[in-house]
N, C-alpha and C positions, 0 to 999 in steps of 0.2 A: 719239886719246888713248892714251898708253902704259899698260901694266898698272900701273906704279908710281903714275901719277897717279890712276888709278881707286881704288887702295887708299888713297891719302891722302884722297881725297874721301869714301870710305866711313867712314874713321876719324873725320873731322871731323863727319860726319852723326850719329855715335854719341855725340859729346861732350855735347850737351844732354840726351840720354836718361840718360847716366851722372850728369850733374849733378842731374837730377831724382830719381834713384833714392833711395828711403828704406827704412829698416828699423826693426825694433822689437826691444827687448830688455827683459828683466826678470830678477829673481831670484825663482824659484818657491818654493813651500812647502818643497821638498826642499833648498833652499839653493843650487841650481845656477843658473847664468846661461844663459838661452836667447835665441837670436836668430831672426829670421825676416823675410821681406819682408812678411808679414802677422803679426798678433799670434799668437804660438804658443799652442797649446791649454794648455800648462803655465802660461801667464801669466794665464789667465782669473781674475778676482777679485783679482789682484795689481797693485800699481803698475807701470806700463809707461812706458818712455821711447821716444819717437819720434826716430829719428836721421836726420840728413841724409846725403847721399852721402859727405860728408867725415867722418862719424862723430861729429859734434857733436849734442848734445841740442837739439832744436827744440821739443819739447813733452813734458809729463809728464801721464800719464793715471792718475788714482787713483780707482778705483771706490768705495773706502771713503769718501774725502773727498767724492765726488759724492753718495753716499747720505747722508752727514752733512749736507751743504749742503741736500739735499732735505728732510730731516727738520726742520732748523732753519727752513727757509722755510715748511714746513707748520705748524710750531708758531707762527711769527710771524703767518702768515695767520689761523690759528685764534684767536689772541689778539686780532688786529685785528677779526675778525668779532664776537667776544664784546664787545669794547669798543664797537663800532658798535651792536650790539643793545642794550647797556646804555644807551647815549646816546639811542637812539630811544625806549626804554621810559621813560627819565627825561623826555624831551621830551613824550611822550604823557601822562604823569602830570601834568606842569606845565600842559599845555593843558587837561586835564580839571579841574584845580584852578581855573584862572581862569575856566573855563566854568561851574563850579559856584558859586563865590563872587564877589560883586562888592564886598564890603567885609569888614572884620574882624568886623563885627556879624553877618554871615551865618554865619561860622564859629562864633561864640559861640552863636548861635541853634540851629545844627545840633547842636552839642555838647549843649546843654540838652535838645533833643528826644530825642537818643539816650540820654542819662542818664535822662530821665523814662520812656522806654519800658522801659529795663532795670530801673528801680526798680519799675515796674508788673509786669514779668515776675517779679521777685523776690517781690513781694507775692503774686502768684498761686501761685507754687510753695509759699510758706509756708502759704497757705490750703489747698492740696492736702495738704500734710504734716499739718496739723491734722486734716483729715478722715480721712486714712489712719490716723493714730494713734488717732483715736476709734474707727474700725472695728476696729483691732487690739486695742484695750482690750476691746471687746465680745466679740471672738472668744476672747480670753484668759479672760474670765469664763465663757464657754461651756465652754472646756476645763477650767476649775477644777471645773465642775459634774460632770464625768465622772471625776474622781479617785476612786479606790476603787470605781468602778462598771463598770469595763471600758474598752475602747479607744473613743476618740471617733470619730464617723462620718467616713468618708472626705471627705465634703463639707466638714466643718468643718476638717479638717486641710489640705485643698486651699485653703480660704479663708485660713487662717493663712499658708500658704506664699506665696500670691499677694500677700497684704498685705505681707509682708516684702520681697518683690521690688519691689513698687511703692514702698515706703518707701526702699529703697536707691537706686532710680533717681531719685526726687525729691530725695534728699539730694545725690546727685552733680550733678544739674541745678542745685540751689541754689548749690553751690560754684562751678560754671561761671559762673553768672550774676553772682555776686559778683566773680569774677576779671574778668569782662567790663567792669566799671566801670573798672578800671585800663587795660584795652585801649582803651576809648573815649577816655579822657583822653589817653593816649599818641598815639592816632591824630589827634585834633584838635589836640594840641600840635604835631605834625609838620606838619599842614596849615597852621596859623597861621605857623609858622616859615618854611615854603617860600613862603607867600603874601607875607609881609613881605619876604623876600629877592627875590622876583621883581619886586615893585612898587618895590623900592629900586634896581633896576638901570636903566641907561640903556636907551633904546629899542632900540639895536642889540644890547646884551648880552641884553636880554629876548628879542629875536628869536632869538638863538642858543640860549638856554635852552629856547625853545619849538620848536626844530627848524626854524626858518624861515631864510630867507636873511639873512645878516648885514647890518645896516643897515636892515632893514625895520621900520617903526614898528609896535609891538604894545603896546596898552594893556591894563591889567588891569581898567579900570573904564570903564563907559559905552559900550563898543564894541557896536554893534548886532549884529554877527555873533556876538560872544561871548555876548551876552544870549540870542540865539536858540538857540545851542548849549547854553547853560546850561539853558534851559527844556526843551529836548529831553532833555537828560541827566536833569534832575529828573523829568520825566514817565516816562522809562524806569525810573528808580530806584523811583519810587512804585509803578509797575505791578508791578515785580518783587517789591517788598515786599508788595503786596496779594496777589499770587499765592502767595507763601510763607506768608502768614498764613492764607489759605483752605486751603492744603494742610495746614497744621498743625492747623487746626480739624477738617478732614476726618479726619485720622489719629486725633485724640483721640476724635472721635465714633465712629469705627469700632472703636477699642479698647474704648471703654465699651460699645458694642453687643455686641461679642463676649464681654466679661466677663459682661454681663447674660444673654446667651444660654447661656453655659456654666453659670452659677449656676442658671438655670431648669431646664436639663437635669439637673443634679445633684439638685436638689430633687425633680424629677419621678421620678428613678430611686430616690431614697431613700424616697419615699412609697409605692412599690409593694410 
């Protein structure tokens, strides 16, 4: 084979390599255009064009756009997660509602019990207020007796201050309990509304509202599984209520014991 033939063959072998050759170019921050077989350092962070061997643009790389797309995707995913969490929480509340009540009468009865308990609590606070005001009146009479005779004993002044603090606390509690009446009615109004909406749905729609597979039959009344769940829920609720009441009574007893102990110590000190 002649030398000329070898040169032709070598040139032909290089043609695919030339065809596959690519380069990159960009306009950097300094406004200048840069080229390179790899992305030039001046192009980092800037839009880059990938060129074919013929110099045509085959691809555009934009880091800013990619970052924007990433942020948009993250925001979209976060919104979807929040919506899913909200849907799950709504389904959980709906299941708890149907597990708690088997009829509209149940809701009315629960409302009546809650209002009755709150009315009883208001009455107890009012009784406490009357007792505190009575003690306060007695202390005020004792203070009057010291007018013009010198300063009242520390014990008496402490009792007056303690009584004022108790009176303020009980008055605030009374206002809270009175506001609770509106909260109770609003809560059971919401329960009744959701209960009627759920039982007015078709079986498939109710299944979706309860977070179950679409088309699964879910009833709001008479289902043994729901009855069992309702009973368990009520038992837990009553147990929690009983524990809270015991803890409240313990706190009141301890506070009264401490007040009595402090008063005894003060009397013992003043008598020496």
